[in-house]
Each structure stands twice: as C-alpha cells, then as structure tokens.
C-alpha positions in Angstrom: 224.6 189.5 39.1 223.3 190.8 35.7 225.1 193.9 34.5 223.9 194.1 31.0 221.6 197.0 30.0 217.9 196.1 29.8 216.4 196.1 26.4 213.2 198.0 25.7 210.4 196.8 23.5 207.6 198.8 22.1 204.0 197.8 23.1 203.3 197.1 19.4 206.2 194.6 19.2 205.2 192.8 22.4 201.5 192.7 21.3 202.6 191.2 17.9 204.8 188.6 19.5 202.1 187.5 21.8 199.4 187.5 19.1 201.6 185.3 16.8 202.8 182.8 19.4 200.1 180.6 20.8 201.9 177.4 21.4 204.6 177.8 24.1 207.2 175.3 25.3 207.8 176.6 28.8 211.2 175.6 30.3 211.4 175.4 34.1 207.7 174.9 34.9 206.8 174.0 38.4 203.8 172.1 39.9 204.2 174.2 43.0 201.2 176.6 42.7 203.0 179.5 44.4 206.0 179.5 42.0 205.9 182.2 39.3 206.3 179.7 36.5 203.1 177.9 37.7 201.1 181.1 38.0 202.3 182.4 34.6 201.6 179.1 32.8 198.2 178.7 34.4 197.2 182.3 33.6 198.4 182.0 29.9 196.6 178.6 29.5 193.4 180.1 30.7 193.7 182.8 28.1 194.0 180.5 25.1 197.7 179.8 25.0 198.8 176.2 24.7 201.5 175.7 27.4 203.8 172.7 27.0 205.6 172.4 30.4 209.2 171.3 30.4 210.9 170.2 33.6 212.8 166.9 34.2 211.7 166.9 37.8 208.0 166.7 36.8 208.3 164.7 33.5 205.2 162.7 32.8 203.0 164.7 35.2 200.1 166.7 33.9 199.7 170.5 33.9 196.7 172.2 32.3 195.9 169.2 30.2 199.5 168.8 28.9 202.0 166.2 29.9 205.2 167.7 31.3 208.3 166.8 29.3 211.7 166.3 30.6 213.5 167.9 27.7 212.6 169.9 24.6 213.5 167.0 22.3 210.5 165.1 23.8 208.0 167.5 22.3 206.5 166.4 19.1 203.9 169.1 18.7 204.5 172.4 16.8 206.0 175.1 19.0 205.8 178.8 18.3 207.7 180.1 21.3 210.2 178.9 23.9 209.7 180.6 27.2 212.6 180.3 29.7 212.2 180.2 33.5 215.8 179.3 34.1 219.0 181.1 35.0 220.7 183.2 32.4 223.6 180.8 32.1 221.2 178.0 30.9 219.9 180.1 27.9 222.6 179.1 25.3 222.0 175.3 25.7 218.2 175.9 25.7 218.5 177.9 22.5 220.7 175.2 20.8 218.1 172.5 21.7 215.3 174.7 20.5 216.9 175.5 17.2 217.7 171.8 16.7 214.2 170.5 17.5 211.8 173.3 16.3 212.7 174.4 12.7 209.6 176.7 12.6 210.2 178.3 16.0 209.3 182.0 16.0 210.3 183.4 19.3 212.7 183.0 22.2 211.2 184.6 25.4 213.4 185.0 28.5 211.4 185.6 31.7 212.0 188.4 34.3 215.6 188.5 35.4 216.8 186.3 32.5 219.0 187.8 29.9 221.8 186.5 27.6 223.1 188.9 25.0 225.1 186.4 22.9 222.1 183.9 22.8 219.7 186.7 21.9 222.1 187.7 19.0 222.3 184.2 17.8 218.6 183.7 18.0 218.0 186.9 16.0 220.6 185.7 13.4 218.4 182.5 13.0 215.3 184.7 12.4 213.7 184.5 15.8 212.0 187.3 17.7 213.6 187.7 21.1 212.3 189.1 24.3 214.5 189.3 27.4 213.7 190.1 31.0 209.9 190.4 30.7 206.9 188.3 31.6 204.3 187.6 29.0 201.5 187.5 31.6 202.5 190.9 32.9 202.9 192.3 29.5 199.4 191.1 28.4 198.0 192.6 31.5 199.8 195.8 31.0 198.8 196.1 27.4 195.1 195.6 28.4 195.3 198.2 31.1 194.8 195.6 33.8 198.3 196.2 35.3 200.6 199.2 35.4 204.1 199.2 34.1 205.5 197.4 37.2 202.9 194.7 37.7 200.7 196.6 40.1 196.9 196.5 39.7 196.0 200.0 38.3 192.4 199.8 39.4 191.7 201.1 35.8 188.4 199.8 34.6 187.3 200.4 31.0 184.4 199.2 28.9 186.4 199.6 25.7 188.1 196.6 24.2 191.8 197.0 23.3 192.5 195.1 20.1 196.2 194.5 20.8 196.1 190.7 21.1 
C-alpha cells in the first residue's frame, strides 16, 4: 500500500517534460493489447514518440517498429526519458541502471500508482526531471482537452489548437 502524499505538477511543467522527451525507454511493456503499458506505448508511438520497449519476457520481439530489450543496458540509442510500468519497489534499481547507461537522460517518469520518494530525490540530485504517479498518455490528452482530469472523455470539442506540446 502506498502511503506517500501524491505530488502535484503544473500543466506547464508536464507539457515541457513531454515536449522535451521524445525517445522513451519504457520498462515493463507488454505485448498483450489489453494491458495499460501496451495501450500507452502504442498511443505515444502514434503521436511521434519513439518507444523502446523493455521487458525480459518479450526480449527480441517487435513492438511499434522497435525490438524489445530485456534490460536497459541493451539499449544503444539515445534515450530522453525512462518510463516505469513496474511496482514502486523496483524503481531504485531501474534508476541506478538508467543513470549508469544513459548519461544524457533527462527524465524519470513513474506510471500511475508508481512512486518512490528516495529514488525521486536521487534522480533530481542527478539533474533529472521526475514525474510520479501519472500517465503521459492521459496527461497529453488532458492538456489537449481530450480528457478530463480523471481520464474521462470530456466530450469537449474545439477547433483551436493548443500549443502545449
């Protein structure tokens, strides 16, 4: 059970993080099309993000034109952001691997329900932006007006473009 207080982030902060992080190593991706990690990865890949899936169970298999890696150290490409679809207890080890293998990493993003205060503090001390307990897909949809605060379709239709991302 998570008892830590949930952090809040301004829409400007979230928009900036998403605008500046286009290559995402996504830990815990699934090939199961009904799993949240699959849905989020697919949606982000269709919106111009490069998703590098990481999951030892699917290593070598393809998702959205990218080969799934078993571990972070198998990724040779530049990575802007590490997105975590794993339990909170796994975050410190993932952060250690990310810091070791991606010297130009910009952001550590922990998915809905994933928080780790000590790892977040360490990541910030290394100059990383940190987002905990949020979904980038839902945040992009919320910022565009497509979804309300809690991920519900607002039915809001607009002809104006929102220049957030």
